[in-house]
C-alpha positions, -999 to 999 in steps of 0.1 A, spaced: -595 -129 -411 -604 -132 -375 -625 -164 -367 -655 -146 -353 -656 -112 -336 -643 -112 -300 -659 -88 -276 -639 -83 -245 -651 -69 -212 -640 -42 -188 -637 -69 -161 -609 -85 -181 -582 -72 -157 -554 -95 -170 -562 -87 -206 -561 -50 -199 -527 -53 -181 -514 -74 -211 -525 -47 -236 -509 -20 -215 -477 -41 -213 -474 -46 -251 -486 -11 -259 -518 -19 -278 -543 -7 -252 -553 23 -274 -565 -2 -301 -595 -13 -280 -623 10 -270 -641 5 -237 -678 15 -237 -685 44 -213 -715 23 -201 -727 -11 -211 -748 -11 -242 -761 -40 -263 -785 -38 -292 -810 -66 -298 -830 -74 -329 -857 -100 -331 -856 -120 -363 -892 -132 -360 -908 -97 -355 -881 -73 -367 -884 -55 -334 -853 -37 -321 -845 -31 -284 -814 -22 -264 -799 -29 -230 -783 2 -216 -769 4 -181 -786 28 -158 -766 58 -143 -762 40 -109 -733 24 -91 -725 -13 -96 -743 -37 -96 -775 -16 -97 -764 -1 -131 -768 -34 -149 -800 -45 -131 -814 -10 -136 -808 -14 -174 -824 -49 -173 -855 -36 -156 -860 -12 -185 -859 -39 -212 -893 -38 -230 -889 -75 -240 -893 -85 -203 -927 -88 -186 -933 -72 -152 -931 -107 -137 -898 -113 -154 -884 -81 -140 -895 -90 -105 -878 -124 -109 -846 -106 -119 -843 -97 -82 -840 -134 -74 -811 -136 -98 -795 -106 -82 -797 -120 -48 -783 -153 -60 -752 -136 -74 -745 -117 -42 -728 -145 -24 -708 -176 -31 -697 -207 -11 -679 -239 -18 -710 -260 -14 -729 -237 -38 -701 -239 -64 -701 -277 -61 -738 -278 -68 -735 -254 -98 -706 -274 -112 -729 -303 -119 -758 -283 -133 -764 -267 -167 -772 -230 -171 -807 -239 -183 -814 -259 -152 -801 -232 -129 -821 -205 -146 -853 -226 -143 -846 -231 -106 -843 -193 -102 -877 -188 -119 -865 -172 -151 -892 -176 -177 -887 -190 -212 -892 -156 -226 -866 -141 -203 -841 -168 -212 -847 -164 -249 -846 -126 -249 -818 -120 -224 -800 -148 -207 -794 -170 -237 -776 -142 -254 -753 -136 -225 -747 -174 -221 -737 -180 -257 -717 -148 -258 -696 -157 -228 -695 -195 -228 -697 -201 -266 -724 -228 -264 -761 -233 -257 -775 -230 -222 -786 -266 -221 -750 -277 -226 -728 -254 -205 -719 -253 -168 -739 -231 -145 -708 -227 -123 -688 -209 -150 -718 -187 -159 -722 -178 -123 -686 -167 -121 -688 -147 -153 -719 -128 -140 -703 -121 -106 -671 -108 -122 -690 -86 -147 -718 -72 -126 -699 -65 -93 -670 -42 -86 -665 -12 -109 -692 1 -133 -668 -5 -162 -666 -42 -154 -698 -48 -174 -689 -25 -203 -677 -41 -235 -641 -36 -247 -643 -34 -285 -612 -40 -306 -608 -14 -334 -583 -36 -353 -580 -73 -360 -570 -96 -332 -535 -101 -346 -529 -64 -346 -543 -61 -311 -528 -92 -293 -501 -108 -314 -479 -84 -334 -473 -60 -306 -464 -89 -283 -439 -102 -308 -423 -67 -310 -422 -65 -272 -404 -99 -270 -379 -90 -296 -373 -55 -281 -364 -73 -248 -338 -96 -263 -363 -125 -269 -369 -144 -301 -402 -153 -317 -400 -182 -342 -430 -187 -364 -438 -212 -392 -420 -240 -373 -440 -269 -359 -429 -285 -326 -427 -322 -330 -418 -332 -295 -412 -319 -260 -377 -331 -250 -377 -349 -217 -342 -357 -203 -335 -373 -169 -372 -370 -161 -372 -332 -167 -383 -309 -196 -352 -299 -214 -366 -281 -245 -385 -288 -276 -376 -304 -309 -387 -294 -344 -383 -314 -375 -348 -300 -380 -335 -287 -346 -336 -292 -309 -342 -260 -289 -328 -264 -254 -346 -247 -224 -345 -249 -187 -383 -244 -186 -410 -251 -211 -445 -236 -211 -468 -256 -234 -494 -232 -247 -513 -253 -273 -550 -262 -277 -564 -290 -256 -568 -313 -286 -531 -309 -295 -514 -314 -263 -518 -352 -265 -498 -353 -298 -467 -339 -280 -468 -359 -247 -495 -386 -252 -486 -406 -220 -488 -376 -197 -515 -372 -170 -525 -338 -183 -528 -350 -219 -552 -378 -207 -573 -351 -189 -573 -328 -219 -585 -357 -240 -617 -357 -219 -626 -322 -229 -650 -317 -258 -649 -289 -284 -675 -264 -294 -675 -254 -331 -679 -218 -343 -691 -206 -377 -685 -171 -390 -702 -159 -422 -684 -129 -435 -703 -108 -460 -691 -78 -480 -722 -58 -493 -721 -31 -520 -738 -6 -496 -745 0 -460 -772 -23 -445 -769 -18 -408 -761 13 -386 -755 -4 -353 -719 -15 -344 -731 -50 -334 -765 -66 -327 -775 -97 -308 -800 -116 -330 -829 -131 -312 -849 -161 -325 -827 -166 -355 -800 -191 -366 -772 -166 -364 -766 -151 -329 -746 -120 -336 -742 -95 -365 -711 -73 -364 -707 -42 -384 -670 -47 -391 -667 -17 -413 -677 6 -384 -657 -13 -358 -625 -11 -378 -632 25 -389 -632 16 -426 -640 43 -451 -643 19 -480 -674 18 -501 -700 -8 -491 -701 -26 -458 -685 -56 -442 -708 -76 -419 -698 -107 -399 -724 -131 -386 -714 -155 -358 -728 -188 -347 -713 -203 -316 -720 -239 -304 -727 -247 -341 -731 -284 -335 -743 -303 -366 -746 -270 -386 -709 -271 -393 -717 -299 -418 -739 -276 -439 -727 -264 -472 -714 -228 -476 -744 -217 -496 -768 -229 -469 -750 -210 -442 -749 -178 -463 -786 -182 -469 -793 -185 -432 -772 -154 -425 -789 -133 -452 -823 -144 -441 -817 -134 -405 -801 -101 -415 -829 -93 -439 -855 -99 -412 -841 -70 -391 -823 -48 -417 -846 -40 -447 -816 -26 -467 -803 -61 -471 -831 -68 -497 -817 -43 -521 -780 -50 -515 -756 -72 -534 -730 -94 -518 -697 -86 -535 -676 -111 -517 -681 -137 -489 -661 -160 -468 -674 -187 -445 -651 -198 -417 -658 -230 -398 -637 -236 -367 -645 -272 -359 -626 -273 -326 -625 -237 -315 -629 -234 -277 -634 -263 -253 -670 -270 -244 -676 -260 -207 -701 -287 -200 -710 -296 -164 -683 -316 -148 -656 -305 -172 -637 -286 -144 -622 -318 -131 -605 -324 -165 -589 -290 -167 -553 -293 -155 -534 -267 -135 -503 -247 -145 -478 -272 -131 -474 -307 -144 -460 -340 -131 -429 -333 -152 -404 -309 -136 -397 -278 -158 -429 -283 -178 -459 -259 -174 -492 -254 -191 -511 -223 -204 -543 -219 -224 -579 -210 -219 -587 -247 -214 -565 -250 -183 -579 -246 -148 -584 -208 -148 -618 -210 -131 -634 -192 -162 -646 -203 -196 -627 -203 -228 -621 -165 -233 -592 -143 -242 -591 -133 -205 -587 -170 -195 -559 -174 -220 -541 -143 -207 -547 -152 -171 -532 -187 -177 -502 -172 -194 -495 -149 -164 -499 -178 -140 -475 -199 -160 -449 -171 -162 -451 -164 -125 -447 -201 -117 -416 -203 -139 -401 -172 -122 -408 -187 -88 -391 -219 -98 -360 -200 -111 -356 -183 -77 
């Protein structure tokens, strides 16, 4: 089971190149035009954001101007946001780095209603935490990357298989088909440092020698391998943001949409996994995702399932007559790093102070939040650095 549904974007250039490289690009479908369905848990009202038939970035803002949940005043103030995104400068990024998204949106005159019905959804979906916690700088960069350039940059790239089938299994086959080796089920106990240089890794039973080592582990794990290193001390300063996924298998279909952003509820997204995976099985598999879960991760499974069913039932009447045949609650206590203001200074770069040792991971200094794109980008940067060192 995937821990939460991952929606990629057309602006994920490194991810698209990676999928092309390993041959799994056909297993992800890019929307012809950005489309997001919304459903209000308080009122049951459903709306949708659909990009207008205009060149970028007017296609996104044209779609936003047609959102019925925004007042005329909110739509006028969207122009302020558009102008703000047009240009960047070092002093501007420095200011945003020390500001939360909520603070920044307030400065730009975005109303509470606009934040609740639009911006909060985008913030949580891209930065995995609440607007009052996350960095305005990273959100600014995400919006610029998505809204500008090609029209397809803002479109969502929807996996039609599980993440292992999309990202992992084809990569392993690619490595093995090119005379590489992928060893799984074997924990690394230590990075071997010899004469001040990385010389390989050690498992419980063997030492695997290497001229170069790329350490691609979560930020909260790196310190167990090299606790006295400068980058491990930096990584220890990064907080984590928990994610909860409530997976529900119903005895019948309860929602038609492929995925829905839930407004004013406890859950934030509902994904029609049966439709996304093209399943023809009887019933329906729905996954509800809650990012930045905070203290909610301490709740019992039944309480979380009750929250999910209540939110779904408020917007999909068919839930009332459906039975849950099977359920699975997944709590990822330390999923991505929390991109709080000021966290950029704790994100190490690709190179380290140990010759031959390099870092990769979405928590490293990619300039973007913890996304699959950030992970792939960091991997490419690490690989290119190793190749340059070999030359």
